[in-house]
KOLBAKOL-209120 format. One record per residue: x, y, z of N, C-alpha, C, O in turn; residue in three letters. Coordinates in steps of 0.02 Angstrom, whole numbers, plus 50000, padded with zeros to 5 digits. Each point is the difference from the previous one (the first is absolute). Layout:
N
XYZXYZXYZXYZALA
...
This chain:
277
513624400747498499945007849984500195002850064499814998150056MET
500815009649925500614999350061499495008750011499545001349962GLY
500615002350079499735005350014500335004249986500604998949994TRP
499055009449993500105007949961500125003950053499685001850050ILE
500974999349925500295007050041499945005849978500405001149954LEU
499135005250066499795005249997500685006050038500294999550054VAL
499775004949902500385004150013499675005649972499514999649964THR
500855007150058499915005849954500385006850020500394999150046ASN
499605006449933500565005050018499435005450026500315004850023ASP
498844996449981499995003849993499674999950102499795005150028ASP
500284988650004499984998850068499444998450043499535003049975GLY
500264994050073499564996850039499285002249976499484996949990TRP
500785012650004499155002550001499825001149906499525003349981ASP
500904993749976499805000349951499224997249986499824995050030SER
499805007949932499414996549983499944996549949499464998449975PRO
501294999649998499754994749953500174992250042499974994549971ALA
500215006550100500114994150007499494992850030500144993949999LEU
499445008650021499554997050026499634996649957499854994150008VAL
499935010749924499614998349957500314993449958499664995649973PRO
501175004850028500374996349927500064993750050499914994349978LEU
500275006950098500094990850019499214998950020499934993950004VAL
499595008650008499594995449980499654996249924499674994849994ARG
500535009749961499944998449926500534993649989499814995649962ALA
500865003850069500484992849998499724997350040500254994450004LEU
499235006250043499894993250071499624995149953500144994350017SER
499525005749941499774993249963500344995649962499824994249987PRO
500985010649983500574995749977500334996750053500084993950002LEU
500065008850029500594994350063499815004650081499635004849994ALA
500604993750064500345003850035500405006750004500524999049970GLU
499465006750051500005005149984500515002850089499815000250058VAL
500815001149911500305002750059500085006549974499955001649941ARG
500205002550113500215005749981500405004850030499905001450060THR
500525001249908500805003850050500035006149969500324999549947VAL
499475006050064500105006049997500255006350026499755001450055VAL
500675002949922500395006550053499345001950018499454998849974PRO
500825006250102499515004050038499705004549995499535002350033ASP
500925000449897499655004849974500245000949916500304995449973ARG
499545010449993500225001049935500634997049994500324999550052GLU
500044997749878500484999849981500225001349930500314996149964ARG
499555008050026499864999949933500845003749958500415002450039SER
499704997749903500535000649967500614997350043500385004550017TRP
499754990649999500424996450044500314995649977500484998150034ILE
499374997849890500084994349970500134993650043499734997950051SER
500625000549921500464991850047500335001350059500264994950022LYS
499855011450020500265000250070500014995250050499444999650024ALA
500924996950000499864997150034500425004050075500535003049997ILE
499164996150050500545003150073500444995550025499954994150017THR
500535010249982500674996650023500365002850072500304996750042ARG
499605008549958500365003450081499374999750060500254999650056PHE
499085000549947499305000550050499784993849986500054996849947ASP
499645001450114499794993850007499375000349963499785005449980ASP
499854987750008499305002349965499674997750056500154994850030VAL
499195010649991499624995450057499364998849955499835003749953GLU
499744988750077499484998049955499744998150060500324997350045VAL
498895004549956499435000850048499274994849946500004998849940GLU
499564999550104499604996349977499345004549971499675000450052ARG
499985002849902499685005450008499344996849951499995002549944ALA
499624993850068499484999149949499395004650008499735003050046ASP
500174996349890499365005949979499424996849967500154996149955LYS
499195004850060499574996449982500194994449974500074999349939GLU
500034995950106500074993049996500604996949963500154994050007ASP
500195010149955500584997649977500725000950004500315005349991CYS
499954988650025500794998150026500535006249992500325000349947ALA
499765003250087500355006849986500704999950036499974999450061ILE
500665001149910500665000950064500065008049971500015000549939TRP
500015004450092500405006549996500585000650036500204998150055ARG
500035005549895500984999550012500255007549977499725003349956THR
500914999050088500485005349999500115000349927500155005449976THR
499804990349991500544999549944499795002849924499645004949997GLY
500554992549954500015002949932499504992649998499884995950044CYS
499845004749865499734994649965500314995050010499774994950026PRO
500895005849952500614995249967499904994450090499784994450013ALA
500535011650032500064995950067499504996250018500114995150035ASP
499225006549943499414996250037499834993949944499644995250014CYS
500655005649927500024992349937500264997150060499724995950036ALA
501095007549973500464995650012499804994450051500074993949994GLN
499615010650068499784997150042499474996450013499894996450048ILE
499705005049895499404996350004500274992349964499874994350018GLY
500395007349947500344992849954500354995450044499804994250007ILE
500825008650031500364995650025499994999350077500224994950027HIS
499565009250002500065003350068499164996150064499864995650040SER
499915009549930499254998550056499784993849973499645000050050LEU
500214994449917499724994449987500334996849988500565001749979PHE
499194989350031500464993249987500104998349937500474996649981ASP
498905007049965500164998949940500065004749944499745005350014THR
500564994549917499945004949975499445000649976499584995850017LEU
500195010549929499295002349980499954995649942500254994850020PRO
499615004749933499844997249936499875005349932499884998149943SER
500185008950080499695004949991500105006450040499725000850054LEU
500935006549901499775008750046499755000549937500064998049942VAL
499525006550104499405005849973500275006450038500194999950058VAL
499795005349902500295007250015499625004749991499915001049939SER
499785002750096499445003949988499325001350043499874997850055GLY
499795005749910499845003249939500195006950001499615004450017ILE
500964996749965500375010350012499305002649968499544998449962ASN
500735007050081499285007649987500705001349962500584999650022VAL
499175002049913500535000849937500154997049967500194994450018GLY
499835007349908500214995549951500904999550023500295005150018PHE
500064988449978500504998049973500524999349930500524996849993ASN
499135007649960499924998949948500705003549963500235005450019HIS
500094990249922500905003949990500164998650024499814999850059GLY
500744997849917500854998450039500195004650072500254998350054LEU
499545008049922500405004150063499594998150067500284999050054ALA
499055000949936499614997550032500174993250051500184999550058PHE
499684996649899500064992149998500784999450051500064996350049PHE
500365007249929500655000450047499875003250062500064996350049LEU
499795008949963499915003150069499234995950048499885000250060SER
499804997049894499414996750038500134995850070500374995149996SER
499355006650069500174995850053499504993149991500054994850033GLY
499495006449920499454994950005500454995149931499914994049993THR
500445009249973500194997149958500724995450032500224994849976VAL
500035008250075500444996950034499874993450061500444996050016GLY
499105004150003499434997250026500014992549960500074995050035GLY
499875004249904499834995449950500724998549978500114994349981ALA
500265009250019500944997249983499894997450064499534996050005THR
500735004950034500224995850062499634993549985500404995350007GLU
498955002449974499824994550001500194996349946499814994149999GLY
500605008649941500294997849942500484995550025500024993850003TRP
500575012850021500514998550060500084992850024500514996549993ILE
498725001350047500154993950015499444995049954499624995750022ALA
500475006149920499794992749945499175000150017499704994650004GLY
499995011250006499464999650007499515003649918500335004449972LEU
499304994850009499575004449959499665006850044499695000850053PRO
500485001949910499695007950024499705002949950500165000549940ALA
499335001850093499455005049967500075008750039499864999650060LEU
500305006949922499815005850022499405003349953500065001549941ALA
499254999350108499655002749987499805007549998500035001850059PHE
499735004949893500195004350022499425004149971499904997849944SER
499645007650072499545001749969500035009250011500235002850050THR
499465000949883500135006350013499495002849957499474997549980GLY
500865009450008499765006649946500345000849967500574998750019VAL
499355003449921500365004849969499905007750002500425003249969THR
499184999750059499965004750006499825003250083499494997650023GLU
500805006650013499635002850069500254995750034499614999850048HIS
500834995949964500264995550042499925001750062499694996350038HIS
500595009849982499945003150067499324999450036499874997050052GLU
499725006449908499054999550021499904991949994499694997250045ARG
500505000049914499844993050011500214996050048499714994850015TRP
500765007350011500444995050046499685003050070500184997050050ALA
499525006749955499695002750051499354997250022499834998750057GLY
499785000349878499224997249999500074993550009499684998350050GLU
500654996449922500134993750004500174998250078499884994150013VAL
500395010150047499754995650062499335001250034499814998850057LEU
499895003849895499325003050046499594992449977500084996649949GLU
499375002250119499654992549992499715000949936500144995249964PRO
499405010350002499774996349926500314999449947499744999949944GLU
501124999550074500224996349937500214992350036500484996649983ALA
499105002050064500314992750016499594994849938500254994449994ARG
499195007149964499664995449972500474999949915499934995449959GLY
500465009850032500524998549928500624999750024500464999749959ASP
499715000250125500654995150024499834991649966500254996749955TRP
499085002150102499894995449975499994996149928500154994149994GLU
499655009949955499874996849924500814999149988500124994349980ARG
500405009350026500715002149990500034991350043500244995149972GLY
499545004850084500414993150030499824994049966500394995449989ALA
498965004949992499794993549962500295000849934499994995149963ALA
500315011150014500244997749924500754994750002500174995149967LEU
500325010850116500624997250001499914993050001500314996449961CYS
499075000150104499994994150020499964995749937500254994450006ALA
499475007149934499844994749935500704998049967500244994949975GLN
500055014050041500744999249954500304994050050500114994149989ILE
499955008850056500474992650046499654993049994500284994650007ALA
499435005949987499504991349994500364997949928500284994649993ALA
499695009149969500434999349925500454998450016500174994749974THR
500205007450062500835000049997500194993650058500524996749997VAL
498955002550054499864992850040500104992649958500364995150011GLN
499085006749929499984994149946500254998249951500014994249979GLU
500295011949987500425000649955500785000050007500344997149958ARG
499955006550099500605001150021500065006949980499485003049989GLY
501215000850003500215004349983500075002649931500604999249988MET
499135003649957500055001349947500745000249975500455002750032PRO
499694992849885500625001349975500634996650069500034995150037GLY
500415011449946500464999950040500145004450043500575001450019HIS
498795001650005499995005350038500134998350083499884994550023SER
500395011550022500174999550057499455002450047499904997350055ASP
499825006549929499445003550030499465004249962500155003249950LEU
499184996650076499535004349962499895006050017500025001050060LEU
499855003449906499885007750027499275001649967499965000549939SER
499655000050090499335000949979499825007750020500115002550056VAL
499615000449893499795007950007499194999749975499794998149945ASN
499965003650094499265000649971499585008650015500275003450044PHE
499334998549933499805004349992499405001350060499664995050014PRO
500215010350016499624998850078499214999249975499735002449950TRP
500044994250092499354995849940499994996549995499494996850012GLY
501214999849960499744992149972499694994750015499875000650060SER
499984995849927499744991850031500294994849962500495001149964GLY
499274993550041500364994549958499544999049943499974994149984PRO
499665009749981499665001349951500385007449929499825001949944GLU
500825000050108500295004749960500494996349971500304995150022THR
499785009249897500584998749946500514997250021500145002750053ALA
500294992849932500615000150033500494997649940499954996149953ARG
500515007850069500744998249926500754999150031500295003850038GLU
499934990549934500795000250019500485003749967500164999849941VAL
500125004750121500455003849956500425001950018500114998050057THR
500415006549916500875000050025500005005950039499585004249986GLU
500934997250075500065005050036500365007149950500575000649978LEU
498975002950017500185007849973500605000450034500054998950061GLY
500515002949897500745002549998499945007350010499995002749945ARG
499965003050120499815005350017500464998750061500134994850030VAL
500115013049980500145002550046499925006750037499545003849984GLY
500854997450059499595007250033500825004350012500564997650005TYR
499225009249995500405005950036499905001650054499914995650042ASP
500085010549975500065000050066499384998950034499435001449980GLN
500804994850096499454996950042499855004750063499475000950030VAL
501155001849979500255005650075499835005549990500155001449942PHE
499525004250093499895003849989500445006350053499884998750059GLN
500515006349935500135002150070499415006250034499675004449972ARG
500384993650096499685003050050500235005450025499675005149994GLN
500954995050040500405004150007500694999249991500154994849971THR
500315008850045500725000750008500184993150005500374999449951ALA
499624996350071499974992750022499564996250002500124996450048THR
499245001449920499674993849991499725000849946499905005149968THR
499984989850021499584999649932499344993550015500034995950046TYR
499335004449897499564995650030499844998349942499995004049954ALA
499874990050039499744993549954499275005149951499444999750025HIS
500645003649924499475000049968499864997049929500175003449952LYS
499644992350040500184995349926499365004449947499445001950016PHE
500794998449941499565004049959499964995649929499705002649953SER
500534992350039499664995249939500794997649961500585001050019GLY
499194996149932500614997249976500085005249930499545002749969PHE
501174997850019500185005449941500694997749971500385004249975SER
499834988350030500364999149966499964990549968499884995250037ARG
500225004549904499944995349963500644996749947500255003249954ARG
499954989750064500454999649974499934991849975499814995950041SER
500335002149897500124992949969499134997949963499765004149961GLY
500044992750048499484998349928499515002650019499995002750055ALA
499444997149904499405003149993499524997950061500114995150035SER
499435008449971499665000450066499254997449980499545000850039LEU
500384996449906499574995949948499524994150047499394999350002ALA
501114997250030499624996850038500064999050074500024994950034LYS
499995009849977500305003250072499405000050044499425001349983SER
500884996650093499425001550054499845006550000499405000950009ASP
500905003949983500045007349998499215000349963499485001550030LEU
500564996549893499615001549962499324995550016499515002649974ILE
500394993350051499504995650014499635003750051499435001949989ALA
501004999650091499615005450031499575005049977499405000350014ALA
500985004349944499495004649943499544995149969499445002350011ARG
500524994349969499404995649953499564997250059499494997449977GLN
500535002350077499694999450044499854991150000499424997949999GLY
501114998050002500194992449984500394997550070500475002950027VAL
499334993149985500624997050070500614995349941499974996049953VAL
500575008150094500694998049965500374992650040500164999550059SER
499884996149896500424992650038500525000649991500124997749944ILE
500465004850088500764999049971500254997150018500115000950060THR
500244992149904500334996350038500765003649994500225003349953PRO
500004995550091500685002850013500594995750010499974995650042VAL
500665005549917500394996150023500735004650016500295003749961GLN
499944994550126500175006350029500774999349943500054997049946LEU
500435006850092500405002049975500614994049978500324996950042PRO
499755002349894500424995149955500505003349967499905006149996SER
500784991249969500325001949970499755002649919499624997549958THR
500845009150044499715002249908500654996249970500574998350017ALA
498985001549927500434996549927500725005649971499745003949960GLU
500734997250045500515002649991500254999149923500144994249984VAL
499935011649959500324998749951500764998449995500335004150032PRO
499994991649941500814999250001500455004849995500594999750020ASP
499055006649943500485003249988500105005150081500555001550022ALA
498905000250006499805002050058500314996350057500375002850040GLU
499444989849963500554996250032500585001250011500285001750052ARG
499924997349899500875000449994500205008550024500565001050023GLY
499025003749971500255007150047499964999650072500345003450038ALA
499154991849981499725000850063500704994950040500225001750055LEU
500014993449915500404995550031500985001849987500424996650029GLU
499715008149931500355003349976500325002350058499745004850028GLN
500994991750007500455003150056500315003249962500004999849938ALA
500485005550123500605003449977500694994850024500194997150051GLU
500035003649884500624996349999500685003050024500155005149969ARG
500334992750081500415003250018500624996949977499994996749948SER
500745004250096500384996049977499964997350036500344995149985GLU
499345003850089500044993950036499304994850011499834996350046ASP
499925005249900499454996849984499904993050006499484997550023ALA
501114998649953500084994249984500744997550064500204994349988ASP
500055008150051500114997350054499824997350053499585003050033ARG
500654991349988499464996750042500225003550069500555002350018PRO
498764997350018499815003850063500464994850060500024993850001ARG
500365012250055500404995850037499595001950042499675004949983GLU
500164992050090499444999050044500554998550077499754998850055PHE
């Protein structure tokens, strides 16, 4: 049995970090590589032009490396650079806030860390928890020491799902699992295999001055495609743990008529003449 790599996008100070590492420890050795500060809404960004600094920063006897990079940087460095062997599983989270729905999924640094695991050919899990109302107030409350018990319950749920993946492998042809669970969930909470809700959002930035804009996301406001009936969004409203097996972007089927229109090149008198070099 190999070791487990843990990363996140909420950083070294995340209240979920130690509970998750400890819950996973009975499954295998856990090594943790995380950003030195919150790196939310950053998707799968890779640091290109700056150096990434890495330091050992253990916490409550958990083996932790802290970096100046993004979640995907942390996963990449943890998988390929810091250690002599590859992990057998990449776990990202537990994120403070849901990452349900396609818009959040694509924007999430938590998902970005897990995606980097898939790129390396490894099974990858992204865990997130949240509430459906009063997020700002809740996000402050979960930082308090009194919330530790709920983080431990949630971490036990994550470890149980990770153990299933260890034993049975990734379900179907999925590339990663995106798991969203209501705050306060534990191993006994009802679970449902769901679909990614195909929702988007409109305005994310609001003007502060004549030249500055601030990130002030207010919620989903646009839907596309299929029904949300079996989505991760509906599961959250129903108080159910959503387990979404995700196939990362693949080619869409295109009808012949549409294919022909896309492939139609403009004809000219020189079209059939051989090119001269």
